[in-house]
C-alpha positions in Angstrom: 25.9 85.1 107.7 25.5 88.1 110.1 29.3 88.4 110.6 29.8 88.5 106.8 27.1 91.2 106.5 28.6 93.2 109.4 32.0 93.0 107.6 30.6 94.2 104.4 28.8 97.2 106.1 32.0 98.1 107.9 33.9 97.8 104.6 31.5 100.2 102.8 31.5 102.6 105.8 35.3 102.8 105.5 34.8 104.8 102.2 32.6 107.3 104.1 34.7 107.7 107.2 38.4 108.6 106.9 41.0 107.0 109.0 41.4 103.4 107.6 40.2 101.8 110.9 36.8 100.3 109.9 38.4 98.2 107.2 40.3 96.2 109.9 37.1 95.6 111.8 35.6 94.3 108.6 38.4 91.9 108.3 37.8 90.8 111.9 34.2 90.2 111.1 35.0 88.1 108.0 37.5 86.0 110.0 34.7 85.2 112.5 32.3 84.5 109.5 34.8 82.0 108.1 35.4 80.3 111.4 31.6 80.1 112.3 31.1 78.5 108.9 33.5 75.7 109.7 33.1 75.5 113.5 30.2 75.8 115.9 31.4 78.7 118.2 29.6 80.3 121.1 28.7 84.0 120.8 31.2 84.9 123.5 34.0 83.1 121.6 33.0 84.8 118.3 33.2 88.2 120.0 36.6 87.5 121.4 37.9 86.4 118.0 36.3 89.4 116.4 38.0 91.9 118.8 41.3 90.1 118.9 41.6 89.8 115.1 40.5 93.4 114.5 42.9 94.8 117.0 45.8 92.7 115.9 45.2 93.5 112.2 45.1 97.3 113.1 48.4 96.9 115.1 50.3 94.9 112.5 48.9 96.2 109.1 47.5 99.7 109.4 50.8 101.6 108.8 51.6 99.4 105.8 48.0 99.8 104.5 48.2 103.6 104.8 51.5 103.7 102.9 49.9 101.6 100.1 46.7 103.5 99.9 48.0 107.0 100.4 51.1 107.0 98.2 53.3 110.0 97.4 51.9 110.0 93.8 48.4 110.4 95.1 49.5 113.3 97.4 51.3 115.1 94.5 48.3 114.7 92.2 46.1 116.2 95.0 48.5 119.0 95.5 48.8 119.8 91.8 45.0 120.0 91.6 44.4 122.1 94.7 47.4 124.1 95.7 47.4 127.7 94.6 43.6 127.6 93.7 40.9 129.8 95.1 38.0 128.5 97.1 35.3 130.2 99.2 35.0 129.9 102.9 31.5 128.7 103.8 32.0 129.0 107.5 34.2 131.1 109.8 37.7 129.7 110.2 39.8 130.9 113.1 43.5 130.2 113.8 43.7 126.5 114.7 40.0 125.9 114.1 38.4 123.8 111.4 35.8 125.3 109.0 34.3 124.6 105.6 35.6 125.7 102.2 33.8 125.3 98.9 36.0 124.3 96.0 35.1 122.7 92.7 31.5 122.2 93.7 32.3 120.3 96.9 32.6 121.3 100.6 35.9 120.5 102.2 37.1 120.7 105.8 39.8 123.4 106.1 42.1 125.0 108.7 44.1 128.2 108.6 46.5 130.2 110.7 44.5 133.3 109.5 41.1 134.6 110.6 38.7 134.0 107.7 35.1 135.1 107.6 32.3 133.1 105.9 32.0 134.2 102.2 35.7 135.2 101.9 37.9 133.9 99.1 40.8 131.8 100.3 43.9 130.4 98.6 44.6 126.7 99.1 48.2 126.3 100.4 48.3 122.6 100.9 46.5 119.7 102.5 46.7 117.4 105.5 45.1 114.2 104.3 41.6 115.4 103.3 41.7 118.6 105.2 42.7 121.7 103.2 45.2 124.2 104.5 44.0 127.6 103.4 45.2 131.3 103.7 43.3 134.5 103.6 43.0 136.0 100.1 41.9 139.4 101.2 42.9 142.3 99.0 44.8 144.8 101.2 
């Protein structure tokens, strides 16, 4: 029962933490839960099965899962909704540094090649997964 609950917690955390890694640890926990339901396994063996199945599922299925989850259609919808729009820098963003940008009532991680001060308006030029790529929108 504990392995099933751990798997469920990891699955839910996957929605809060980007990267598509915790999902595969959830799968590993569920595999152990199924095996312990059928067989009487020692804790050491359960841990070995958990780690092995989690790592193997990451190695063999992560690229495929990312292609399925992050399709080109999703990317183009995101670009249509964000690119060319104006947001407001909530923190300082230096070249190559990550900062925060407010857009549509939500705070987003953002990077820029420009130096952007907090409170400055920025234009969204694109995205890299869930990180916005922004440029300075200063009036010269």
